[in-house]
Structures are given as C-alpha cells and as structure tokens.
Biopython code that builds the backbone (N, CA, C, O; Angstrom):
import numpy as np
from Bio.PDB.StructureBuilder import StructureBuilder

atoms = [
    (1, "ILE", "N", (0.827, -1.196, 0.000)),
    (1, "ILE", "CA", (0.000, 0.000, 0.000)),
    (1, "ILE", "C", (0.866, 1.252, 0.000)),
    (1, "ILE", "O", (0.536, 2.231, -0.668)),
    (2, "SER", "N", (1.961, 1.232, 0.736)),
    (2, "SER", "CA", (2.812, 2.435, 0.783)),
    (2, "SER", "C", (3.387, 2.755, -0.589)),
    (2, "SER", "O", (3.565, 3.928, -0.918)),
    (3, "THR", "N", (3.680, 1.745, -1.394)),
    (3, "THR", "CA", (4.192, 1.994, -2.745)),
    (3, "THR", "C", (3.153, 2.714, -3.592)),
    (3, "THR", "O", (3.483, 3.660, -4.308)),
    (4, "LEU", "N", (1.906, 2.276, -3.515)),
    (4, "LEU", "CA", (0.845, 2.940, -4.279)),
    (4, "LEU", "C", (0.615, 4.362, -3.796)),
    (4, "LEU", "O", (0.386, 5.266, -4.600)),
    (5, "LEU", "N", (0.677, 4.563, -2.488)),
    (5, "LEU", "CA", (0.475, 5.889, -1.925)),
    (5, "LEU", "C", (1.558, 6.848, -2.403)),
    (5, "LEU", "O", (1.252, 7.963, -2.824)),
    (6, "PHE", "N", (2.806, 6.432, -2.345)),
    (6, "PHE", "CA", (3.897, 7.303, -2.772)),
    (6, "PHE", "C", (3.890, 7.514, -4.279)),
    (6, "PHE", "O", (4.234, 8.597, -4.751)),
    (7, "ALA", "N", (3.507, 6.501, -5.035)),
    (7, "ALA", "CA", (3.428, 6.654, -6.488)),
    (7, "ALA", "C", (2.364, 7.671, -6.866)),
    (7, "ALA", "O", (2.577, 8.495, -7.756)),
    (8, "ALA", "N", (1.225, 7.619, -6.197)),
    (8, "ALA", "CA", (0.150, 8.568, -6.487)),
    (8, "ALA", "C", (0.544, 9.979, -6.095)),
    (8, "ALA", "O", (0.228, 10.929, -6.811)),
    (9, "MET", "N", (1.226, 10.132, -4.978)),
    (9, "MET", "CA", (1.651, 11.455, -4.539)),
    (9, "MET", "C", (2.690, 12.030, -5.491)),
    (9, "MET", "O", (2.688, 13.231, -5.762)),
    (10, "ASP", "N", (3.563, 11.192, -5.993)),
    (10, "ASP", "CA", (4.613, 11.650, -6.893)),
    (10, "ASP", "C", (4.022, 12.157, -8.203)),
    (10, "ASP", "O", (4.439, 13.204, -8.698)),
    (11, "THR", "N", (3.066, 11.440, -8.770)),
    (11, "THR", "CA", (2.480, 11.884, -10.034)),
    (11, "THR", "C", (1.670, 13.165, -9.854)),
    (11, "THR", "O", (1.669, 14.027, -10.734)),
    (12, "THR", "N", (0.989, 13.294, -8.735)),
    (12, "THR", "CA", (0.220, 14.514, -8.469)),
    (12, "THR", "C", (1.145, 15.716, -8.330)),
    (12, "THR", "O", (0.882, 16.774, -8.902)),
    (13, "SER", "N", (2.218, 15.557, -7.578)),
    (13, "SER", "CA", (3.137, 16.681, -7.400)),
    (13, "SER", "C", (3.833, 17.042, -8.709)),
    (13, "SER", "O", (4.071, 18.219, -8.978)),
    (14, "ASN", "N", (4.158, 16.051, -9.517)),
    (14, "ASN", "CA", (4.773, 16.341, -10.817)),
    (14, "ASN", "C", (3.806, 17.081, -11.735)),
    (14, "ASN", "O", (4.201, 18.003, -12.450)),
    (15, "THR", "N", (2.552, 16.678, -11.712)),
    (15, "THR", "CA", (1.550, 17.350, -12.541)),
    (15, "THR", "C", (1.356, 18.795, -12.100)),
    (15, "THR", "O", (1.290, 19.696, -12.935)),
    (16, "LEU", "N", (1.266, 19.018, -10.796)),
    (16, "LEU", "CA", (1.129, 20.392, -10.295)),
    (16, "LEU", "C", (2.348, 21.231, -10.654)),
    (16, "LEU", "O", (2.215, 22.408, -10.988)),
    (17, "ALA", "N", (3.532, 20.635, -10.588)),
    (17, "ALA", "CA", (4.750, 21.355, -10.963)),
    (17, "ALA", "C", (4.721, 21.732, -12.443)),
    (17, "ALA", "O", (5.145, 22.826, -12.813)),
    (18, "GLN", "N", (4.223, 20.833, -13.290)),
    (18, "GLN", "CA", (4.127, 21.125, -14.717)),
    (18, "GLN", "C", (3.126, 22.237, -14.990)),
    (18, "GLN", "O", (3.365, 23.098, -15.836)),
    (19, "ILE", "N", (2.000, 22.220, -14.273)),
    (19, "ILE", "CA", (1.000, 23.284, -14.433)),
    (19, "ILE", "C", (1.605, 24.629, -14.047)),
    (19, "ILE", "O", (1.434, 25.617, -14.761)),
    (20, "LEU", "N", (2.307, 24.669, -12.926)),
    (20, "LEU", "CA", (2.926, 25.919, -12.483)),
    (20, "LEU", "C", (4.003, 26.390, -13.459)),
    (20, "LEU", "O", (4.138, 27.589, -13.702)),
    (21, "LEU", "N", (4.764, 25.457, -14.017)),
    (21, "LEU", "CA", (5.781, 25.820, -15.003)),
    (21, "LEU", "C", (5.135, 26.415, -16.247)),
    (21, "LEU", "O", (5.585, 27.444, -16.751)),
    (22, "CYS", "N", (4.089, 25.774, -16.739)),
    (22, "CYS", "CA", (3.401, 26.290, -17.927)),
    (22, "CYS", "C", (2.811, 27.676, -17.677)),
    (22, "CYS", "O", (2.869, 28.550, -18.542)),
    (23, "LEU", "N", (2.248, 27.867, -16.495)),
    (23, "LEU", "CA", (1.688, 29.185, -16.170)),
    (23, "LEU", "C", (2.781, 30.240, -16.052)),
    (23, "LEU", "O", (2.575, 31.392, -16.434)),
    (24, "ALA", "N", (3.934, 29.859, -15.529)),
    (24, "ALA", "CA", (5.050, 30.802, -15.416)),
    (24, "ALA", "C", (5.589, 31.187, -16.793)),
    (24, "ALA", "O", (6.035, 32.316, -16.996)),
    (25, "GLU", "N", (5.548, 30.258, -17.725)),
    (25, "GLU", "CA", (6.044, 30.530, -19.074)),
    (25, "GLU", "C", (5.049, 31.320, -19.916)),
    (25, "GLU", "O", (5.428, 31.910, -20.928)),
    (26, "HIS", "N", (3.780, 31.338, -19.509)),
    (26, "HIS", "CA", (2.740, 32.033, -20.273)),
    (26, "HIS", "C", (1.952, 32.959, -19.341)),
    (26, "HIS", "O", (0.877, 32.593, -18.866)),
    (27, "PRO", "N", (2.483, 34.149, -19.083)),
    (27, "PRO", "CA", (1.834, 35.063, -18.126)),
    (27, "PRO", "C", (0.433, 35.507, -18.548)),
    (27, "PRO", "O", (-0.393, 35.806, -17.686)),
    (28, "ASN", "N", (0.147, 35.557, -19.838)),
    (28, "ASN", "CA", (-1.192, 35.951, -20.278)),
    (28, "ASN", "C", (-2.223, 34.889, -19.891)),
    (28, "ASN", "O", (-3.339, 35.225, -19.494)),
    (29, "ILE", "N", (-1.864, 33.635, -20.003)),
    (29, "ILE", "CA", (-2.752, 32.551, -19.585)),
    (29, "ILE", "C", (-2.889, 32.547, -18.072)),
    (29, "ILE", "O", (-3.980, 32.330, -17.544)),
    (30, "GLN", "N", (-1.786, 32.787, -17.373)),
    (30, "GLN", "CA", (-1.818, 32.857, -15.915)),
    (30, "GLN", "C", (-2.772, 33.961, -15.453)),
    (30, "GLN", "O", (-3.541, 33.758, -14.513)),
    (31, "GLN", "N", (-2.729, 35.109, -16.097)),
    (31, "GLN", "CA", (-3.597, 36.220, -15.709)),
    (31, "GLN", "C", (-5.067, 35.899, -15.972)),
    (31, "GLN", "O", (-5.935, 36.203, -15.154)),
    (32, "ARG", "N", (-5.333, 35.286, -17.113)),
    (32, "ARG", "CA", (-6.725, 34.930, -17.435)),
    (32, "ARG", "C", (-7.271, 33.899, -16.441)),
    (32, "ARG", "O", (-8.419, 34.001, -16.010)),
    (33, "LEU", "N", (-6.461, 32.920, -16.082)),
    (33, "LEU", "CA", (-6.872, 31.914, -15.101)),
    (33, "LEU", "C", (-7.070, 32.544, -13.734)),
    (33, "LEU", "O", (-8.026, 32.223, -13.028)),
    (34, "ARG", "N", (-6.176, 33.434, -13.365)),
    (34, "ARG", "CA", (-6.284, 34.127, -12.076)),
    (34, "ARG", "C", (-7.579, 34.940, -12.003)),
    (34, "ARG", "O", (-8.259, 34.944, -10.976)),
    (35, "THR", "N", (-7.910, 35.616, -13.080)),
    (35, "THR", "CA", (-9.147, 36.395, -13.127)),
    (35, "THR", "C", (-10.368, 35.498, -12.955)),
    (35, "THR", "O", (-11.298, 35.841, -12.226)),
    (36, "GLU", "N", (-10.362, 34.343, -13.630)),
    (36, "GLU", "CA", (-11.489, 33.425, -13.519)),
    (36, "GLU", "C", (-11.658, 32.906, -12.086)),
    (36, "GLU", "O", (-12.777, 32.837, -11.578)),
    (37, "VAL", "N", (-10.560, 32.546, -11.446)),
    (37, "VAL", "CA", (-10.624, 32.018, -10.079)),
    (37, "VAL", "C", (-11.056, 33.102, -9.095)),
    (37, "VAL", "O", (-11.863, 32.838, -8.204)),
    (38, "ILE", "N", (-10.532, 34.313, -9.244)),
    (38, "ILE", "CA", (-10.909, 35.415, -8.347)),
    (38, "ILE", "C", (-12.394, 35.747, -8.493)),
    (38, "ILE", "O", (-13.075, 35.971, -7.493)),
    (39, "GLU", "N", (-12.899, 35.780, -9.723)),
    (39, "GLU", "CA", (-14.320, 36.050, -9.931)),
    (39, "GLU", "C", (-15.183, 34.960, -9.310)),
    (39, "GLU", "O", (-16.225, 35.255, -8.725)),
    (40, "ALA", "N", (-14.764, 33.718, -9.430)),
    (40, "ALA", "CA", (-15.514, 32.611, -8.832)),
    (40, "ALA", "C", (-15.489, 32.707, -7.313)),
    (40, "ALA", "O", (-16.480, 32.389, -6.654)),
    (41, "PHE", "N", (-14.376, 33.139, -6.759)),
    (41, "PHE", "CA", (-14.256, 33.282, -5.312)),
    (41, "PHE", "C", (-15.164, 34.386, -4.790)),
    (41, "PHE", "O", (-15.734, 34.261, -3.706)),
    (42, "HIS", "N", (-15.303, 35.466, -5.553)),
    (42, "HIS", "CA", (-16.148, 36.578, -5.128)),
    (42, "HIS", "C", (-17.638, 36.251, -5.219)),
    (42, "HIS", "O", (-18.455, 36.905, -4.572)),
    (43, "GLU", "N", (-17.994, 35.246, -6.015)),
    (43, "GLU", "CA", (-19.396, 34.855, -6.149)),
    (43, "GLU", "C", (-19.877, 34.021, -4.974)),
    (43, "GLU", "O", (-21.079, 33.807, -4.821)),
    (44, "GLY", "N", (-18.970, 33.553, -4.153)),
    (44, "GLY", "CA", (-19.353, 32.736, -2.998)),
    (44, "GLY", "C", (-18.262, 31.732, -2.662)),
    (44, "GLY", "O", (-17.119, 31.835, -3.108)),
    (45, "GLU", "N", (-18.660, 30.763, -1.861)),
    (45, "GLU", "CA", (-17.701, 29.754, -1.413)),
    (45, "GLU", "C", (-17.111, 29.004, -2.607)),
    (45, "GLU", "O", (-17.834, 28.622, -3.527)),
    (46, "LEU", "N", (-15.825, 28.801, -2.585)),
    (46, "LEU", "CA", (-15.128, 28.132, -3.675)),
    (46, "LEU", "C", (-14.944, 26.662, -3.308)),
    (46, "LEU", "O", (-13.860, 26.235, -2.909)),
    (47, "ASP", "N", (-16.026, 25.898, -3.450)),
    (47, "ASP", "CA", (-15.974, 24.487, -3.112)),
    (47, "ASP", "C", (-15.614, 23.651, -4.341)),
    (47, "ASP", "O", (-15.352, 24.192, -5.416)),
    (48, "TYR", "N", (-15.604, 22.351, -4.173)),
    (48, "TYR", "CA", (-15.198, 21.443, -5.239)),
    (48, "TYR", "C", (-16.075, 21.599, -6.479)),
    (48, "TYR", "O", (-15.563, 21.683, -7.595)),
    (49, "ASP", "N", (-17.381, 21.638, -6.290)),
    (49, "ASP", "CA", (-18.295, 21.748, -7.428)),
    (49, "ASP", "C", (-18.073, 23.040, -8.202)),
    (49, "ASP", "O", (-18.131, 23.057, -9.431)),
    (50, "ARG", "N", (-17.822, 24.108, -7.479)),
    (50, "ARG", "CA", (-17.571, 25.403, -8.141)),
    (50, "ARG", "C", (-16.257, 25.352, -8.924)),
    (50, "ARG", "O", (-16.186, 25.859, -10.044)),
    (51, "LEU", "N", (-15.220, 24.747, -8.349)),
    (51, "LEU", "CA", (-13.947, 24.618, -9.062)),
    (51, "LEU", "C", (-14.093, 23.793, -10.337)),
    (51, "LEU", "O", (-13.493, 24.108, -11.365)),
    (52, "MET", "N", (-14.894, 22.738, -10.259)),
    (52, "MET", "CA", (-15.085, 21.867, -11.419)),
    (52, "MET", "C", (-15.883, 22.551, -12.530)),
    (52, "MET", "O", (-15.863, 22.097, -13.674)),
    (53, "SER", "N", (-16.576, 23.625, -12.207)),
    (53, "SER", "CA", (-17.372, 24.326, -13.213)),
    (53, "SER", "C", (-16.617, 25.473, -13.893)),
    (53, "SER", "O", (-17.189, 26.182, -14.721)),
    (54, "LEU", "N", (-15.352, 25.658, -13.554)),
    (54, "LEU", "CA", (-14.565, 26.733, -14.168)),
    (54, "LEU", "C", (-13.952, 26.225, -15.487)),
    (54, "LEU", "O", (-13.059, 25.377, -15.469)),
    (55, "PRO", "N", (-14.425, 26.735, -16.608)),
    (55, "PRO", "CA", (-13.988, 26.184, -17.898)),
    (55, "PRO", "C", (-12.514, 26.429, -18.222)),
    (55, "PRO", "O", (-11.854, 25.552, -18.779)),
    (56, "TYR", "N", (-11.996, 27.592, -17.885)),
    (56, "TYR", "CA", (-10.600, 27.873, -18.244)),
    (56, "TYR", "C", (-9.642, 27.069, -17.365)),
    (56, "TYR", "O", (-8.606, 26.608, -17.845)),
    (57, "LEU", "N", (-9.973, 26.899, -16.102)),
    (57, "LEU", "CA", (-9.168, 26.056, -15.220)),
    (57, "LEU", "C", (-9.138, 24.631, -15.752)),
    (57, "LEU", "O", (-8.084, 23.995, -15.771)),
    (58, "ASN", "N", (-10.273, 24.137, -16.178)),
    (58, "ASN", "CA", (-10.355, 22.802, -16.757)),
    (58, "ASN", "C", (-9.485, 22.701, -18.014)),
    (58, "ASN", "O", (-8.779, 21.711, -18.209)),
    (59, "ALA", "N", (-9.540, 23.719, -18.854)),
    (59, "ALA", "CA", (-8.755, 23.715, -20.089)),
    (59, "ALA", "C", (-7.258, 23.729, -19.799)),
    (59, "ALA", "O", (-6.493, 23.022, -20.455)),
    (60, "VAL", "N", (-6.835, 24.525, -18.824)),
    (60, "VAL", "CA", (-5.411, 24.594, -18.470)),
    (60, "VAL", "C", (-4.929, 23.244, -17.949)),
    (60, "VAL", "O", (-3.857, 22.773, -18.330)),
    (61, "CYS", "N", (-5.712, 22.630, -17.088)),
    (61, "CYS", "CA", (-5.326, 21.323, -16.535)),
    (61, "CYS", "C", (-5.256, 20.256, -17.623)),
    (61, "CYS", "O", (-4.318, 19.460, -17.659)),
    (62, "ARG", "N", (-6.243, 20.241, -18.501)),
    (62, "ARG", "CA", (-6.256, 19.236, -19.572)),
    (62, "ARG", "C", (-5.103, 19.450, -20.568)),
    (62, "ARG", "O", (-4.489, 18.487, -21.027)),
    (63, "GLU", "N", (-4.822, 20.687, -20.890)),
    (63, "GLU", "CA", (-3.727, 20.969, -21.828)),
    (63, "GLU", "C", (-2.382, 20.582, -21.218)),
    (63, "GLU", "O", (-1.517, 20.047, -21.911)),
    (64, "THR", "N", (-2.203, 20.847, -19.940)),
    (64, "THR", "CA", (-0.952, 20.469, -19.279)),
    (64, "THR", "C", (-0.794, 18.946, -19.273)),
    (64, "THR", "O", (0.295, 18.432, -19.529)),
    (65, "LEU", "N", (-1.872, 18.233, -18.982)),
    (65, "LEU", "CA", (-1.820, 16.766, -19.010)),
    (65, "LEU", "C", (-1.540, 16.258, -20.409)),
    (65, "LEU", "O", (-0.841, 15.260, -20.580)),
    (66, "ARG", "N", (-2.078, 16.936, -21.413)),
    (66, "ARG", "CA", (-1.837, 16.519, -22.808)),
    (66, "ARG", "C", (-0.368, 16.654, -23.170)),
    (66, "ARG", "O", (0.198, 15.809, -23.863)),
    (67, "LEU", "N", (0.244, 17.741, -22.684)),
    (67, "LEU", "CA", (1.659, 17.964, -22.995)),
    (67, "LEU", "C", (2.526, 16.940, -22.296)),
    (67, "LEU", "O", (3.749, 16.966, -22.438)),
]
sb = StructureBuilder()
sb.init_structure("model")
sb.init_model(0)
sb.init_chain("A")
sb.init_seg("    ")
for serial, (resi, resn, name, xyz) in enumerate(atoms, 1):
    if name == "N":
        sb.init_residue(resn, " ", resi, " ")
    sb.init_atom(name, np.array(xyz, "f"), 0.0, 1.0, " ", f" {name:<3s}", serial, name[0])
structure = sb.get_structure()
C-alpha cells in the first residue's frame, strides 16, 4: 500500500509542478486563469463543485496533461 500511496503522490506533485511551469512561461494565460478564479471566489464559497465548473481552469489542466 505504501508503494501505491507514494506513487500517487509523486504523479500529483509532478503534474502540479508542470501546471505551475506552464503558467510561469505564459503570463497571459496565468492572468486569465487568475481572473477566472478570483471572480468565482467573489461569487461565494469556492468548493469542489464550483472549481469543477470553471472552464478555463479545466482547459489549463487538460492541456498540461496533454503535454
């Protein structure tokens, strides 16, 4: 079980690192994503369902995984 746990944590951290790298390399995309998240936060609680409904966040995550 510990092997599976560490393997899952490693892939998640690598994916998050790749997302952050891509955002750092493309400041215009970073700004657009930041605007979307801030607007969603101002509309109310930013729970899981609300995060899943953000189209640009979804697009950024999917594009990073594709790369």
